[in-house]
N, C-alpha and C positions, 0 to 999 in steps of 0.2 A: 504494499499499499504506499509506503513511505516513498520509494523509487518511483512507482507509477505517477506520482505527482509531479515528478521532475522531467517528464517527456520532453518537453521542450529544450529544457537546459541541456539534456543528456543529447538531444538531436543536434543543437548547436555546437556542443563539445566535440561531437562526431564530425561536424563539417570543419571545425578548427584543425582536428587531427588529420582531415582528408586533404586540406590544403597545404598543410606542413609536408605531408608524404609527398604530394604531386610536386611541390616545389623542390623537394630534394631528388626526386627520381626523374622528372619530366625535364626534357631539354627545351620545352617550349614555355615561354612566360605567357603566351596566349591562351594555352590550355588552362594555366592557372587562375587567369583573369576570368574567363568564361565559366570554370568551374565554380569560381567564388560567387558570381553573379547568379547562375542557375541554383547554386545551393543556397544563398540567401532568399531566393524566391520560394524555394521549396520548403524553407523553415517558416516563412512567414504564412504560407497557405497551410502549413499544418497548425499555425497557430490559431486559425480561423475555425478548425474543427476540432482542436484538443480543448474542451471545456469542463475536465475534470476538476472538482473542488474539494477541499478539506485540508486537514492540518497534517503536517509531516514532522517526524523528528522531535517529537514532544512539544509540538508547537514552534519550533525554530522556522519552519517554512509553512506559509499560508498560501494555498491556491484558492482564490474567489474571484467574483466576477469583475471586481475593480482591478486587481492584479493582471487578469488576463487581458482586459482592454489595453492596459499599458504595455503589456509584453508585445501585442499585435503592432502597437504603435512603434515601439523599439525596433521591431524587426522590419517593419515596412521602412522605417528610416535607415537601417543599414543596407536594405536592397536598393532603394533609391540612390544612396550615396555610392554605393558599389558600382553602379551603371554610371553615375557622374565620375567616377575616378578613373575609367577606362582611358579616356584621352590623356589624363595626367600620367599614368602609368605607362603609356606607350612612349612618352618622352622621359620619364624617369623609373623605368621598370625593372631596375637591377634588383631592387628587394620587393619584388611583386608579393611574394608568399608572406614575407614578414609584415608587409602592409595590411593585407588581409587578415593575418592572424591577430594583429593589433585591434584592427576595426571589429571583428567578431569577439574577442576576448572583452573589449569594453561593452559590446552588446550583451555579452553574458553577465557582466556585472550588473547591468541595468535589470536584466530579469531577475536575478537574484535579488537585488534591491526592492523591486516592486513585491516580493513575497516575503521578505523579512518579518520574521515574528519576534526576534528578540535582538538585543544590542550587539553581540558578537557577530551574529550572521550579518545584521546591517553594516557593521565596521568592515567585515572582510570583504564582503560585496562592493562597498564602497571603494576600498583600497584596489580591488581587481579593476574596476572602472577608471580610478584615478591614475594608477601607474600606466597602464596601457595609453591613456590620454596623454600624459606627460611626453612618452616616447613619440607619440603621433604628432604632436605639436612641433617637435623638433625633426621631423623625418626627413626635411630637406637639410641635412647637416652640412652641406657645403655653403649653404646661404645664411648669412650672418643674422638676419632677422628671424629665420626660422629656429636657429640655436638660442637666440635670445628669449624667443617667445617660450621655447622649452624650459629654460632656466627658470624664468619668472614664474611660469605656471608650477612647476615643480616647487620652488621655494615657499610660494604663498598657499600651495597645495598643502605642504608638509606642516606650515604653520596652522592652517584650518584643521588638518588631522590631529594635531596635537590637541588644540582646543575640544574638539570632539571627543577624544578619549578621556580628557579631563572632565568634561561635562557628564559623560557616560559614568565615570567613576563616582561622581558626586551624587548622581541619580541612583547608581547602585547602592551607595552607602546610606542614602536616606531611605530607600525603599526594601532593601535586601533581596531584590530581585532582578533578573536581566531580561525576563520575558515581558513583552508589552502588556498582557493581560495581568500578570503579576504586579507590575508597576502601578496599573490603573486601580487594582483592587487596594493596594497599600495606601495609595494617595486619597482614596475614597474613605478609607476607614477611620480618619480623624484628621487634625490639623496638620498642614502640610509644613514640613520642616524648612526653615531658611535655606538650608544647603541644597534643597530639590530645586528651589527657584533657581539658585545660583547654576545648577547642572543644565537647567532648561534654557537658560540665557546662553551659555556657552554652546549649547547644541544648535540653537537657532543662528548664532554668530557663523558656526561651522558651516551648516547647511545654506546660509544666505550666501556664502562664497560659492557654493555649487551651482545655485540658481541665478547667480549674478545680481543679488539685490543689493541696493545702496545702503550703507557706504562700503560694500565689500565687493565692489564691481571692477575694482582698478585693473584686474587682470585681462579683462574681456577684449578690450580695443588692441592691446599689444599682441595678444595671443591669436585673435581673429586675423591682424595684418600680417603676423609673421608665419603662422601655419601655412601648409599647403590649402588651397581654396576648398578641395573636397572634405578636407579634415576640418576646417572651419565651418562648413556646412553641417558636418556630423556632429560637432560640438553645440552649435546653435540650437540643435533640436534634441539631440539624445540626452545630453548631460542634464540640460534644463528640465526635460520631462522626468528624467530618474530622481532628480532631487526633489520635485514635487510629489512624486508617487510615493516616497519614503516619508516626506512630511506629512503627507495626509494621513498614512497609516499609523504614523508614530504620534501626531498630535490629536488625532481622533479617537486612538484606543489607548495609549499609555497615558496621556496627558488629557484625556477628553474630560475629565473632571475639573479642569482649570481652564476651560474655554473662554470664560468671561476674561481672564487675565491675558492669556497669550493672543485672544482674538484683537484685542487693542493694540499689541505690539505688532501683529501682522498687518494691521490697518495702517499703522504709522510708516513700517517699512514699505508698504504698498505705495502710499503717497509719495515718499521720498524717492522711491525708484522710478515711478512714472514721471515725476518732474525732472529729475536729473538726466534720466535717459532721454527724454525727448529734447530738453533744452541743449545738450551736449552733442546731438546728433546734427544740429542745425550747422555748425561752421565745418564740418568734416570735408575734408578733399579726396580722402581716400574711401573707396566704396566699401571695402571690408571694415574699416574702422567704423564708417557709416551704418553698416549693418549691425555692428557690435552694439553700438549704443541704441539701435533700434530694438536689439533683442532685449536689453536691459529694460526699456521700456515696457516690452511686451510682458517680461516677468512680473512686472508691476501690477498688470491688469489681473494676471492669474492669481496673484496675491490677494486680490480682493474677495475672491471665493472662498479662498482658505480662511480669511478673517471672518467671514460669515458662519463658519463651521456648521453648516445646515445642508441637508441633502440637496436643496436646490443650488447652494453655492458651490458644493464640491462638483457637483454634475456640470455645472457652468463652466468651471475650471478645467475639467477634462475636456469637455467639448471645445473649449477654446485652445487648448494644447493640441488637439486632433486638427482643427483649422489651421493653426499656426504652423504645424508640421507641412502642410501642403503647400501654405503660402510662402512660407520661408525657404522651402527648398526650391521652389520654382525660382524665386529671386536669386538664390545662390546658384542655382543651375545656370542661369543667364550670366552670373559673374564668372563661373568657371570657364565658360565657354568663350565670353569675350575676352577674358584675361589670357586665355590660351591663344588667341588670334592676335591681339595688339601688345602682347607682353607686357601689360600694366594694369594697375589697379585703381588709377586715378578717375575721379568721376567724370573729368573732362574727357576721357577716353570713350564715353559713351554718347559723344556728340555725333549726331547724325546716324544712329543706329537704326532708326525707323526705315532709311533708305537701303541701309546694307542688309538688313534682315528684318522685314516685317514681322515674322514670327516671333523673333527674340524681342523686339520691341513690344508686342502684344503681350507676351508672356510676362515681362517685367511690369507693364502697366497693370495688368490684373493681379499679380502679387503684392505689389505695393499698395494698390487700393484695398486689396483684402486686409492687409496690414494695418492700413488707416482706418478700416471699418465703414468701408463705403458698400451701401447695398447695391446688388443682392448677393454679394459674395460672402463666403463663409466667416470672414472676419467680422463682417458687420453683426451676423447673429450670435457669434460668440460674445461681443462686447453688449449686445442687447441683453442676452439671458444674464450675464453678470451685473449690468446695471440695475435690471428690474429686481433681481434678487438682494442686491445691495440696498436699495431705497426701501424695500419691504422689511429689511432688518435694521434699518436705523441708520444706515451709512450714506445719507442724502448728501453729506458734504464731500465724500469720497466719489460718488457718482458725478457731481458737478466738477470736480477736479478732473476725473477722468474723460469727460465731455470736451472739456476745454483743452487738455493735452491731445486728444484724439484730432482735434482741430489743427493743433500745432504740427502734430505728426503729418496729416495730409499736406501741409504747407512744404515741409521739407522733402517729402516724397514727390511732389509735384515739381520742385527745384530740380530733381534728378530727371523726372521725365521730360522737362523743358528741354534738357540737353539732348535727350534721345528723339524728341520729335520736332523741335525748332531750331536749335543751334546746328548750323552745318558742321561738316567734317571735311577735310582736304582729301581723305580717303574714302572713296564712294565704292570700292571693290564688294561684291557680295560676300557674305559669310555662309559658308555651305555647312550643313550639320551632318553628323554621322548617325545612323540607325539608333545607336543608343543615347545619344544626346536627344533625339527627337522623341524616343519612347520615354525617357525620364520625365522630361519637361510635359509631355502629354498626360502622364499619370498624375503629375501633380496639379496641373491645370484642371483635370477632370475632378479631382478632389475639391479644389478650390471652388469651381463652379457649381459641381454636383451638390456637394453639401450646403452650398449657399441657397440654391434653389429649392432643395428639399432637406432642409435640416433636421426636421422632427424624428424620422426613423432613427438616426444616430442619436440625437439627444435623448430621446426615450429609452433606448437601450443603455446608454450611460446612467440615466436616472434609476432605472430598475436595479442597476448593478450597485450603484452608491447606495440606494435605500437598503438594500440587503446588507451591505457592508456595514451601515450605522445601527443597524438593529442590535 
């Protein structure tokens, strides 16, 4: 029974082993690349059919509707990024096997995080994700920016890891339990000792680093700029979703009795993250730093749902993350393709893109407008659900702030689109796309448009899973 609940994790581990063996034995890097793409697609499809729920290993591993939704999103992210990585690996393909091994190892850490039921499992899964991510960010070791990004990410990540361990030790000392259920029972049995509050604050600080919440966001623009573009795309969605997945489980189960206290903390973090992320995106001239600050602002909107600590709030946050996956990967897909053609990442490099590639310019338009919350795209309904829930739960001030900052975000997204559609470029040569580039962008666009036109089926599925989770 315990092993059967880990089917997805075991299948992904098998794929990691297969890629490793193929890289050793095969003389063709192309075989490794296509095996990685096909394998990641296979694991994602398996996640849609593997719906077994229950507890394993004495409650250390939990499989429920919420974790299964997150796992499907993690695996979809890995599949799309694998396709977007093919062009990059054709030029930098010496370490193809190592690249996909690290991508899938990070994804394995995300799967385990979503199902963590106690603190040690949580920490080990987080370290598996983090260590793989540090190496990925410095993957282009011959590039100074990439090495610098890896070093900054590792040092700040080590600091956050230390804070997390210290916070866990304080919570364990206060409650005498490592399991989330045991911690919840201890905190509800009487007055909460001050040491437990100190531990919770340290855990919030450490996890704020992972989700890039202000003021723990300083690593994002530098890492996004220095890391290879497919890796930045992977980070922008995967690590953020993984952080929110474990935060939801930890704070709604282990610390569920303290919702009124940490709900206010999350609301303050949300406000600061939305403001700083949006305002600092305006003066950026590098497209990857620009998207880094945009992703910080998006994390602030997701935090609104977590601050509510209700069924509707959590479901809205998960739906927002699903829409964010499609829209953000669409934008990064365009960045990867354009960057490989013009050998640059400046926003000015996108001047005249509409004439060079109408498809790419349309994809960028749809993705940025979805991130800004323009109807009828999926980003609009993500924000709508969050704002309605926040207003009903007494966070009207946060809704007003979110609406105002959404208008600001549309302004700076339009500044990029102005270059795409209005500013001319001296280079008018057409940009031709490969099959894999068209396929990855088409999948992302289908999700951005499809779940925008028909949001209710996905939202209702998420809502039912969250309702069972909170029972």
